[in-house]
C-alpha positions in Angstrom: 122.6 -60.1 -134.2 120.8 -58.5 -137.3 120.7 -60.8 -140.4 121.6 -59.3 -143.8 118.6 -59.4 -146.0 119.1 -61.5 -149.3 118.4 -60.2 -152.7 114.9 -61.6 -153.2 113.7 -60.3 -149.9 115.3 -56.9 -150.6 113.5 -56.7 -153.9 110.1 -57.6 -152.3 110.4 -55.0 -149.6 111.3 -52.2 -152.1 108.7 -53.3 -154.4 106.1 -53.3 -151.6 107.1 -49.8 -150.4 106.7 -48.3 -153.7 103.3 -49.9 -154.2 102.1 -48.7 -150.8 103.5 -45.1 -151.1 101.4 -42.2 -152.1 104.3 -40.4 -153.6 107.6 -41.1 -155.2 110.4 -42.5 -152.9 114.0 -41.6 -153.1 117.0 -44.0 -152.7 117.6 -42.4 -149.3 113.9 -42.9 -148.2 114.1 -46.5 -149.3 117.4 -47.1 -147.6 116.1 -45.9 -144.2 113.5 -48.7 -144.3 116.2 -51.1 -143.3 117.7 -51.4 -139.8 121.3 -51.2 -139.2 123.0 -54.5 -140.4 120.2 -55.5 -142.8 122.1 -54.0 -145.7 125.7 -53.9 -146.5 127.4 -51.2 -144.3 129.2 -49.6 -147.1 127.1 -50.4 -150.1 123.6 -50.2 -148.8 122.5 -47.4 -151.2 124.1 -49.3 -154.1 122.1 -52.4 -153.2 118.9 -50.3 -153.4 119.8 -48.8 -156.7 120.6 -52.1 -158.2 117.4 -53.6 -156.9 115.4 -50.7 -158.5 117.1 -51.4 -161.8 116.1 -55.0 -161.6 112.5 -54.0 -160.8 112.5 -51.5 -163.7 113.6 -54.4 -166.0 110.9 -56.8 -164.7 108.2 -54.2 -165.3 109.0 -54.2 -169.0 106.0 -55.5 -171.0 103.6 -55.0 -168.3 100.8 -52.5 -167.9 102.7 -50.5 -165.4 106.3 -49.3 -165.2 108.7 -48.2 -162.5 109.4 -44.5 -163.3 112.1 -42.2 -161.9 110.9 -38.6 -161.5 112.3 -35.5 -159.6 111.3 -36.8 -156.2 112.3 -40.4 -156.7 110.8 -43.6 -158.0 107.1 -44.6 -158.3 105.1 -47.4 -160.0 102.6 -45.9 -162.6 100.3 -47.2 -165.3 101.8 -46.7 -168.8 100.7 -43.7 -170.6 99.5 -45.5 -173.6 96.9 -47.3 -171.5 95.5 -44.2 -169.8 92.6 -44.2 -172.4 91.2 -47.3 -170.8 92.3 -47.1 -167.3 90.8 -43.6 -166.9 87.4 -45.1 -167.3 87.7 -46.5 -163.7 86.9 -43.0 -162.4 83.6 -41.2 -163.4 85.0 -37.7 -162.7 86.8 -35.9 -165.6 90.4 -34.6 -165.2 90.5 -30.9 -164.4 90.7 -28.5 -167.3 92.4 -25.2 -167.2 92.2 -22.2 -169.3 94.6 -21.1 -172.1 95.8 -18.2 -169.8 96.8 -20.5 -167.0 98.7 -22.8 -169.3 100.6 -19.9 -171.0 101.5 -18.6 -167.5 102.8 -21.9 -166.4 104.7 -22.3 -169.6 106.4 -19.0 -169.1 107.3 -19.6 -165.6 108.7 -23.1 -166.4 110.8 -21.9 -169.4 111.9 -18.5 -168.1 112.2 -19.0 -164.4 112.7 -17.1 -162.2 110.2 -14.6 -163.3 107.9 -12.1 -161.9 104.2 -11.5 -162.6 105.4 -8.3 -164.5 107.6 -10.5 -166.7 104.8 -12.7 -167.6 102.4 -9.9 -168.2 105.1 -8.1 -170.6 105.2 -11.4 -172.7 101.6 -12.1 -172.9 100.4 -8.4 -173.3 97.7 -8.7 -170.7 97.6 -8.8 -166.9 97.9 -12.0 -165.0 94.8 -12.8 -162.8 95.4 -13.4 -159.2 93.2 -16.5 -159.5 95.6 -18.0 -162.0 98.6 -17.4 -159.7 96.6 -18.8 -156.7 95.7 -21.9 -158.6 99.3 -22.7 -159.5 100.5 -22.0 -156.0 97.7 -24.3 -154.5 98.5 -27.0 -156.9 102.2 -26.8 -155.6 103.3 -26.4 -159.3 105.1 -23.0 -158.6 106.5 -21.1 -155.6 108.1 -18.0 -154.8 111.9 -18.5 -155.0 113.0 -15.0 -154.1 112.5 -11.3 -154.9 113.9 -9.1 -157.6 116.0 -6.2 -156.2 114.0 -3.4 -157.8 111.4 -1.0 -156.3 108.7 -2.9 -154.7 110.7 -6.0 -154.7 108.3 -8.2 -156.6 108.3 -12.0 -156.0 110.3 -14.3 -158.4 108.6 -17.5 -159.2 109.9 -20.9 -160.3 108.5 -24.4 -160.7 108.7 -27.2 -157.9 109.5 -30.7 -157.7 105.7 -31.4 -157.6 105.6 -29.7 -161.1 108.3 -32.1 -162.4 106.6 -35.3 -160.7 103.2 -34.4 -162.2 104.5 -34.1 -165.8 106.8 -37.2 -165.4 110.0 -35.2 -165.6 113.3 -35.9 -163.8 114.7 -32.3 -164.3 113.9 -29.1 -166.1 116.2 -30.3 -169.0 113.6 -32.8 -170.0 111.0 -30.0 -170.7 109.8 -30.4 -174.4 110.5 -27.7 -176.9 108.2 -24.6 -176.8 106.7 -25.5 -180.1 105.2 -28.7 -178.6 103.7 -26.7 -175.9 102.2 -24.4 -178.4 100.6 -27.2 -180.2 98.9 -28.4 -176.9 97.6 -24.9 -176.2 96.2 -24.0 -179.8 93.4 -26.5 -179.7 92.2 -25.0 -176.3 92.2 -21.6 -178.0 90.0 -22.9 -180.9 87.7 -24.4 -178.4 87.4 -21.4 -176.2 86.7 -19.2 -179.3 83.9 -21.6 -180.4 82.4 -21.7 -177.0 82.3 -17.9 -176.6 80.9 -17.5 -180.0 78.1 -20.0 -179.2 77.4 -18.1 -176.1 77.0 -14.8 -178.0 74.7 -16.4 -180.5 72.7 -18.1 -177.8 72.3 -14.7 -175.9 71.1 -13.0 -179.2 68.8 -15.9 -180.2 67.4 -17.7 -177.0 65.8 -20.3 -179.2 69.2 -21.9 -179.5 69.4 -22.6 -175.8 68.0 -26.2 -176.2 70.3 -27.0 -179.2 73.6 -28.8 -178.9 76.6 -26.4 -179.6 78.5 -29.3 -181.1 75.9 -29.8 -183.7 74.7 -26.3 -184.3 77.8 -25.1 -185.9 77.5 -21.4 -187.2 77.1 -21.8 -191.0 75.5 -25.3 -190.8 71.9 -24.8 -190.7 72.1 -21.5 -188.7 70.4 -18.3 -189.8 72.4 -15.5 -191.4 72.1 -13.4 -188.2 73.4 -16.3 -186.1 76.3 -16.8 -188.4 77.2 -13.1 -188.3 76.9 -13.0 -184.5 79.1 -15.9 -183.9 81.5 -14.9 -186.6 82.0 -11.5 -185.2 82.7 -13.0 -181.8 85.2 -15.5 -183.1 86.9 -12.8 -185.1 87.3 -10.3 -182.1 88.5 -13.2 -179.8 91.2 -14.4 -182.4 92.5 -10.8 -182.6 92.7 -10.4 -178.9 94.4 -13.7 -178.5 97.6 -13.1 -180.2 100.1 -16.0 -180.0 101.9 -15.5 -176.7 103.6 -18.9 -176.9 105.2 -17.8 -180.1 106.3 -14.5 -178.5 107.8 -16.5 -175.6 109.8 -18.5 -178.1 111.3 -15.3 -179.6 112.9 -14.4 -176.2 116.1 -16.1 -174.9 116.0 -19.2 -173.0 116.6 -18.9 -169.3 120.0 -18.8 -168.0 120.9 -22.4 -167.0 122.0 -21.4 -163.5 118.8 -19.5 -162.9 116.6 -22.4 -164.1 118.7 -24.9 -161.8 118.4 -22.7 -158.9 114.7 -22.4 -159.2 114.4 -26.1 -159.4 116.6 -26.8 -156.5 114.9 -24.3 -154.3 111.7 -26.2 -154.6 112.6 -29.0 -152.3 108.9 -29.9 -151.5 105.7 -29.0 -152.6 98.1 -31.0 -160.2 95.4 -27.8 -168.0 93.8 -28.9 -171.1 94.7 -32.4 -169.9 98.4 -32.6 -170.7 99.9 -36.0 -171.2 100.8 -37.5 -167.9 101.2 -41.1 -166.8 98.5 -42.1 -164.2 99.5 -43.7 -160.9 99.3 -47.4 -160.5 
C-alpha cells in the first residue's frame, strides 16, 4: 500500500523538481510526479499549490525567488542581482535592432496582426529576417489567416514570450510609453554608430580611433563633424517615432489578445529587463 507523503517530504520533492527542470513547471506537471495514493486523492492539486506558496515565502530575502510565469513556476535569480550574476558568463546577451523591437512590440500590443498591419504603422517594410528571428526564438507564431485576398498570416505572441519577459499573461504588459523608453536609447546608439561609419569611410585615418572617444565636435575636423552630422540628421528624419504612432491606435480587442495568447500552448533586443534563471 502506498504511503501518503508528509508535508516536509512533499516540499523537498517539489523544490528539487523546480531546481532540476530546464523550464517552468505547472501545477499539473508537479502533481504527476506522484504515484496514486502519495497525495490526497481529492486535494492533491491543492496540496501542491499550498506547498508552492510555502516555498515562495521561504525564498523571500534570498538571492533567488520562486516566480510564476505563463507556463508555470520556476526558481530564478532576482532581477536586481543580475548585474553581478551575469559576470559568470563571458558571452554578452544578444542585442537586437530597433526595427525588431518595434515589430515585436506591435505584435504584442495589437495581436493578432499581419505583416501588412505592422508595415502600415511603422511606415516601412518588415524584413523577412526579423520575422524569422522572432519565429525561431519562439516569441511569436502564426495563429490564423485574415479572410482577405491572399489570406495573410496573423501573428500573435507565445507562452515562451511571456515566460522570457517574466509575465503571467498579456495583461501584465507594461504601458507602451515604457516600451518606447527602452527603444529610444537604441535609436540614438544606432544613429551614432552609423554616423561614425560614414565619417570613418570619408576619413580612413579615423579607423584606429575609438568611436566612443572621438565624438564629432570634440576634436574632430570640421569635415568630420559635417559628415557625421549629416548622417545623423538623415537617420533621425527616417526614423520617425513608430512606437508613438502605435500608441495613437486603439488597443487590441481583449478577446483577440486572449485568443492569441491561448493559441500558443507551446513554443529569447536591447537587453530588456528579465530575471536570469537560477
